[in-house]
C-alpha positions in Angstrom: -77.3 136.9 56.8 -74.4 134.5 56.5 -71.0 134.9 54.9 -68.2 132.3 54.7 -66.7 133.3 58.1 -69.5 135.0 59.9 -73.3 135.0 60.5 -75.7 137.6 61.9 -78.2 136.4 64.5 -81.1 138.3 66.1 -82.8 138.3 69.5 -85.0 140.5 71.6 -82.3 143.1 72.1 -81.0 143.3 68.5 -78.5 141.8 66.2 -75.0 140.5 66.5 -72.3 139.2 64.2 -70.9 135.8 65.2 -68.0 133.7 64.0 -69.2 130.8 61.9 -66.8 128.6 63.8 -69.0 128.8 66.9 -71.9 126.4 67.4 -73.3 128.7 70.1 -75.4 131.7 69.2 -76.3 135.2 70.1 -77.7 134.6 73.6 -74.6 132.6 74.6 -72.4 135.4 73.3 -74.3 138.0 75.4 -73.7 135.8 78.4 -70.0 135.6 77.6 -69.9 139.4 77.3 -71.9 140.0 80.5 -70.5 137.4 82.9 -66.7 137.4 83.2 -66.6 136.7 86.9 -64.7 133.5 87.6 -62.3 131.0 86.1 -65.1 128.4 86.2 -66.5 127.9 82.7 -69.2 125.5 81.8 -66.8 123.8 79.4 -64.8 122.7 82.5 -67.8 120.8 83.9 -68.3 117.9 81.4 -70.8 116.2 83.7 -73.1 119.2 83.6 -72.8 119.5 79.8 -73.6 115.8 79.5 -76.6 116.2 81.9 -78.0 119.2 79.9 -77.8 117.2 76.7 -79.4 114.2 78.3 -82.3 116.4 79.4 -82.7 117.8 75.9 -82.6 114.3 74.5 -85.4 113.2 76.8 -87.5 116.2 76.1 -87.2 115.7 72.4 -88.4 112.1 72.7 -91.4 113.2 74.8 -92.3 115.9 72.3 -92.2 113.4 69.4 -94.3 110.9 71.3 -97.0 113.7 71.7 -96.7 114.6 68.0 -95.5 118.1 68.9 -92.1 117.6 67.2 -91.7 116.0 63.8 -89.7 112.7 63.6 -87.0 114.5 61.5 -86.5 117.2 64.0 -86.6 114.9 67.0 -84.0 112.6 65.4 -81.8 115.6 64.6 -82.0 116.9 68.2 -81.4 113.5 69.8 -78.5 112.9 67.4 -76.9 116.3 68.3 -77.5 115.6 72.0 -75.7 112.3 71.7 -72.7 114.0 70.1 -72.6 116.5 73.0 -73.0 113.7 75.6 -69.9 112.0 73.9 -67.9 115.1 74.7 -67.4 116.2 71.1 -68.4 119.8 71.7 -67.3 120.8 75.2 -65.4 123.8 73.8 -68.8 125.2 72.7 -69.7 126.0 76.3 -67.5 129.0 77.3 -69.9 130.8 79.5 -69.2 131.5 83.2 -70.7 129.1 85.7 -71.7 132.1 87.8 -74.4 134.1 86.0 -77.5 136.0 86.6 -80.8 134.7 85.2 -81.2 131.4 87.2 -79.3 129.5 84.6 -81.0 130.8 81.4 -77.6 131.5 79.8 -76.6 127.9 80.4 -79.9 126.6 79.0 -79.6 128.8 75.9 -76.0 127.7 75.4 -77.1 124.1 75.2 -80.2 125.0 73.1 -78.1 126.9 70.5 -75.3 124.4 70.3 -77.7 121.5 69.8 -79.7 123.5 67.2 -76.6 124.3 65.2 -75.2 120.8 65.3 -78.6 119.6 64.2 -78.7 122.2 61.4 -75.4 121.2 60.0 -76.3 117.5 60.2 -79.5 118.3 58.3 -77.5 120.1 55.5 -78.3 123.7 56.6 -76.0 126.5 57.7 -75.5 127.4 61.3 -78.0 130.1 62.4 -80.7 129.1 59.9 -83.1 128.7 62.8 -86.2 128.6 60.5 -85.3 124.9 60.1 -84.4 124.2 63.7 -85.0 126.8 66.4 -83.1 126.8 69.7 -86.3 127.9 71.6 -89.2 126.7 69.5 -87.7 123.2 68.8 -84.9 122.3 71.1 -86.5 124.0 74.1 -90.0 122.9 73.3 -92.2 122.2 76.4 -89.4 123.4 78.6 -88.1 126.3 80.7 -84.8 127.0 82.2 -86.6 126.6 85.5 -87.1 122.9 85.0 -84.3 122.0 82.6 -81.5 123.6 84.7 -82.3 122.1 88.1 -83.0 118.7 86.6 -79.6 118.8 84.8 -77.7 120.0 87.9 -79.2 117.1 89.8 -78.2 114.7 87.1 -74.7 116.2 86.9 -74.1 115.6 90.6 -75.2 112.0 90.3 -72.8 111.5 87.3 -70.0 113.0 89.4 -70.9 110.9 92.5 -69.6 107.6 91.1 -65.9 108.7 90.8 -66.2 110.4 94.2 -67.5 107.3 95.9 -64.9 105.2 94.2 -62.1 107.4 95.4 -63.4 107.4 99.0 -63.9 103.7 98.9 -60.3 103.2 97.8 -59.2 105.4 100.7 -61.3 103.4 103.1 -59.8 100.1 101.8 -56.3 101.5 102.3 -57.1 102.3 106.0 -58.6 98.8 106.3 -55.4 97.2 105.0 -53.4 99.2 107.4 -55.7 98.2 110.3 -55.0 94.6 109.5 -51.3 95.2 109.2 -51.1 97.1 112.5 -53.6 94.7 114.4 -50.9 93.5 116.9 -49.2 96.8 117.6 -50.3 98.0 121.1 -50.1 101.7 121.8 -51.6 104.3 124.1 -54.9 106.0 123.2 -55.3 109.6 124.0 -58.3 111.8 124.9 -58.1 115.5 125.1 -54.4 115.0 124.0 -53.8 113.3 127.3 -52.8 109.7 128.1 -55.8 107.5 128.1 -55.9 103.7 127.8 -54.2 101.0 125.7 -55.5 100.2 122.2 -54.0 98.8 119.1 -52.8 100.8 116.2 -55.0 98.6 114.1 -58.1 99.7 116.0 -57.1 103.3 115.4 -56.8 102.8 111.7 -60.0 100.7 111.6 -61.8 103.7 113.1 -60.6 105.8 110.1 -62.0 103.2 107.7 -65.3 102.9 109.5 -66.0 106.6 109.6 -65.4 106.8 105.8 -67.7 103.8 105.3 -70.5 105.8 107.1 -70.1 108.7 104.7 -70.1 106.5 101.6 -73.4 105.1 102.7 -74.7 108.6 103.5 -73.7 110.0 100.1 -75.4 107.2 98.4 -78.6 107.8 100.4 -78.5 111.6 99.8 -78.0 111.0 96.1 -81.4 109.4 96.0 -83.0 112.7 96.9 -81.6 114.2 93.7 -83.6 111.7 91.6 -86.8 113.5 92.1 -87.0 116.2 89.4 -89.4 119.0 88.3 -88.9 118.3 84.6 -92.2 119.3 82.9 -93.0 122.0 85.4 -91.7 124.6 83.0 -91.6 128.2 84.4 -93.0 127.9 87.9 -94.3 124.3 88.2 -97.7 124.7 86.6 -96.7 123.0 83.4 -97.6 125.9 81.2 -96.9 125.3 77.4 -96.9 121.5 77.9 -99.4 118.9 77.0 -101.0 116.6 79.5 -98.7 113.6 80.1 -95.6 115.3 78.8 -93.9 115.5 82.2 -94.1 111.8 82.9 -93.0 111.0 79.4 -90.0 113.3 79.7 -89.0 112.0 83.1 -89.4 108.3 82.0 -87.2 109.1 78.9 -84.6 110.7 81.1 -84.6 107.6 83.3 -84.1 105.3 80.3 -81.3 107.5 78.8 -79.4 107.7 82.1 -80.3 104.3 83.6 -81.2 106.1 86.8 -84.5 105.9 88.6 -85.7 109.4 88.2 -89.2 110.3 89.3 -91.5 113.3 88.9 -91.8 115.5 92.0 -95.2 115.3 93.7 -95.6 119.1 93.8 -93.9 120.8 90.8 -94.5 124.3 92.2 -92.7 123.4 95.4 -89.9 121.5 93.5 -89.3 124.4 91.2 -88.3 126.7 94.1 -87.0 124.4 96.8 -83.2 123.9 97.1 -83.4 121.5 100.1 -81.9 118.5 98.4 -78.9 120.5 97.3 -78.5 121.9 100.8 -78.4 118.5 102.5 -76.2 117.0 99.8 -73.7 119.9 100.2 -73.8 119.4 103.9 -73.0 115.7 103.4 -70.0 116.7 101.3 -68.9 119.1 104.1 -69.3 116.3 106.7 -67.0 114.1 104.6 -64.5 116.9 104.2 -64.4 117.5 108.0 -63.9 113.8 108.6 -61.0 113.7 106.1 -59.4 116.7 107.8 -59.8 115.2 111.2 -58.1 112.0 110.0 -55.3 114.1 108.4 -54.8 115.9 111.6 -54.6 112.7 113.5 -51.9 111.3 111.2 -49.9 114.5 111.5 -50.0 114.2 115.3 -49.2 110.5 115.3 -46.2 111.1 113.0 -45.0 114.2 114.9 -41.3 114.2 115.3 -39.3 112.4 114.2 -37.5 112.5 117.6 -39.2 115.1 119.7 -42.8 114.1 119.2 -45.1 111.1 119.3 -43.6 109.5 116.2 -45.7 106.4 116.5 -46.1 106.2 112.7 -44.1 107.3 109.7 -45.7 109.1 106.8 -44.0 108.7 103.4 -41.6 111.5 102.6 -42.8 113.3 99.5 -40.6 116.4 99.3 -38.0 118.3 101.3 -39.8 120.3 104.0 -37.8 123.4 104.5 -35.7 125.9 102.6 -33.6 126.6 105.7 -33.7 123.5 107.9 -31.7 120.7 106.3 -33.3 117.2 106.6 -36.7 118.4 107.5 -39.7 116.6 105.9 -43.2 117.9 106.4 -46.5 116.0 106.3 -47.5 117.8 103.1 -50.2 115.4 101.9 -52.3 115.5 105.1 -51.8 119.3 105.2 -53.2 119.6 101.6 -56.1 117.3 102.5 -57.1 119.7 105.3 -56.9 122.7 103.0 -59.2 120.9 100.6 -61.6 120.3 103.5 -61.6 124.0 104.4 -62.5 124.9 100.8 -65.4 122.4 100.7 -66.6 123.9 104.0 -66.6 127.4 102.5 -68.4 126.1 99.4 -71.1 124.7 101.7 -71.6 128.2 103.2 -72.1 129.6 99.7 -74.6 126.9 98.9 -76.5 127.6 102.1 -76.7 131.3 101.4 -77.7 130.8 97.8 -80.5 128.4 98.8 -81.8 130.8 101.4 -81.9 133.6 98.8 -84.7 132.0 96.8 -87.7 134.2 96.4 -91.3 133.2 95.7 -91.5 130.7 92.8 -87.8 130.5 91.8 -84.3 130.5 93.2 -82.2 132.7 90.8 -79.0 131.8 92.7 -79.0 128.1 91.6 -75.9 128.6 89.4 -73.8 129.3 92.5 -75.3 126.2 94.1 -74.3 124.1 91.1 -70.7 125.3 90.8 -70.0 125.0 94.5 -71.3 121.5 94.8 -69.6 120.3 91.7 -66.3 121.9 92.8 -66.6 120.3 96.2 -67.1 116.9 94.6 -64.0 117.4 92.4 -61.8 118.5 95.3 -62.9 115.7 97.5 -62.4 113.1 94.7 -58.8 114.4 94.0 -58.0 114.8 97.7 -59.1 111.3 98.5 -57.1 109.8 95.7 -54.0 111.8 96.7 -54.5 110.8 100.3 -54.6 107.1 99.4 -51.8 106.9 96.9 -49.3 109.4 98.3 -49.8 108.9 102.0 -51.9 106.1 103.5 -50.7 103.2 101.4 -47.1 103.8 102.5 -47.6 104.5 106.2 -45.4 102.4 108.5 -45.5 101.9 112.2 -42.8 102.5 114.9 -43.7 99.5 117.1 -40.9 100.0 119.6 -41.9 103.7 120.0 -45.5 102.7 120.6 -44.5 100.2 123.3 -42.1 102.7 125.0 -44.7 105.4 125.2 -47.3 102.9 126.6 -44.9 101.4 129.2 -44.0 104.8 130.5 -47.5 106.3 130.7 -50.1 106.4 133.4 -52.7 105.1 131.0 -52.6 101.7 132.5 -54.1 102.9 135.8 -57.6 102.6 134.4 -57.3 98.9 134.5 -57.0 99.0 138.2 -60.5 100.5 138.7 -62.3 97.1 139.1 -59.7 96.0 141.7 -58.7 99.0 143.7 -61.5 101.5 143.0 -61.4 104.9 141.4 -60.1 106.8 144.5 -57.2 104.6 145.2 -56.3 104.3 141.5 -56.4 108.1 141.2 -54.1 108.5 144.2 -51.7 106.0 142.7 -51.6 107.9 139.4 -51.0 111.2 141.1 -48.2 109.8 143.3 -46.6 108.0 140.3 -46.6 111.3 138.3 -45.2 113.5 141.1 -42.5 111.0 142.2 -41.7 109.8 138.7 -42.3 106.2 139.9 -43.9 103.3 138.0 -47.4 102.3 138.9 -46.3 98.7 139.4 -43.6 99.7 141.8 -46.0 101.7 143.9 -48.5 98.8 144.1 -45.8 96.4 145.2 -44.5 98.9 147.7 -48.0 99.4 149.2 -48.8 95.7 148.9 -52.1 96.4 147.2 -52.1 93.4 144.9 -50.3 90.1 144.6 -47.8 89.4 141.9 -50.3 87.1 140.1 -52.9 89.8 140.1 -50.4 92.3 138.7 -49.5 89.8 136.0 -53.1 89.2 135.1 -54.2 92.9 135.2 -51.3 94.3 133.3 -51.5 92.0 130.3 -51.8 94.9 128.0 -53.4 92.9 125.1 -56.4 92.2 127.3 -56.9 95.9 127.9 -57.7 96.5 124.2 -61.0 94.6 124.4 -63.8 93.8 126.9 -62.6 91.5 129.7 
């Protein structure tokens, strides 16, 4: 029964009065009532909404090709799906991302919204499901157990592009600094102790190179997500589908998304295995750990300004203390590290949820989805912040780099080929205990000629193979 402002819908458990403003139906409302667990609502994850609508679009096309769905209904479903893909109905997805039921609430949310959009476009009232049913029509030849994992994979791939763009921009910023600092010679450190000379450019180039590795790795791991179980329905056996449907649906999804999706070789295995999500999440964690390590290095190199290394200057972004006048803290690198810790925690949740799968299904997949998507959002924003508010404006203290190098014992390593390890070690020890320079000790003991000293201690030569 429908009134001007409300409608009554029915399901297995009974009836419910719904506001006619809502495009979602009774099963979505039950999920809203049941799962009030987190601030993470489906409407806040537009890539997942888009992905779900793209899957429904693809399935409708496949069903029409097999003459299971009339042309009128198929067109109404695909038209509604396109409107959802365009972002016009994001507020119709208010359910919690964390939910029981292996994603059934999410699947029914998209089914009901598409059904009601289609109904209104066809000239009917919302809820008149005899003309377009959320299950029988929109969910035809489908199950949550193949729709949801396929959509989650697609949503990650949709979200991957901006993440890779942000990390690439950060990599380029480090590359630019590497070129800018290519002639600044400084002291490298291992175990926080004086080591050997290097250039500041080499140090920053290392930051760029390590990010380049992870860009390539994320692209590679993304390929694993392009194998889907769409068409496997409940457990991978393809129950309630016609022969050929799975390939038609996957091919349609590939055309709609312009991504090379393929049908999993074993749909039963693909319906329960979360391995691709585990390794993708681990790759995000790897990137997070690298970002935090770089952030820590920048904090150490900028430590000071007068009582620390102070080899570089980080841009001042805000006053650093409510009690110490003039103090400025490295707030951007600190925030990057905190983002990394959150991503690491998300990866633990993904791992536990993947392990919790039982028999032919993993009911914990919603937790996997929300944590991977959140990690991607955090890393995208952190990388952009790191680039624009920190790395682009880093400057070098060239004189400080030279002073620390000249007064260190790091140059002693260059003596190994000439004096041997034992003699060089003794020289370093004596220089340290007597507060004497290495060169003065060598001259005093007449171990090398002046020409040899000049040749050996050309510091620029120490930053590359001789």
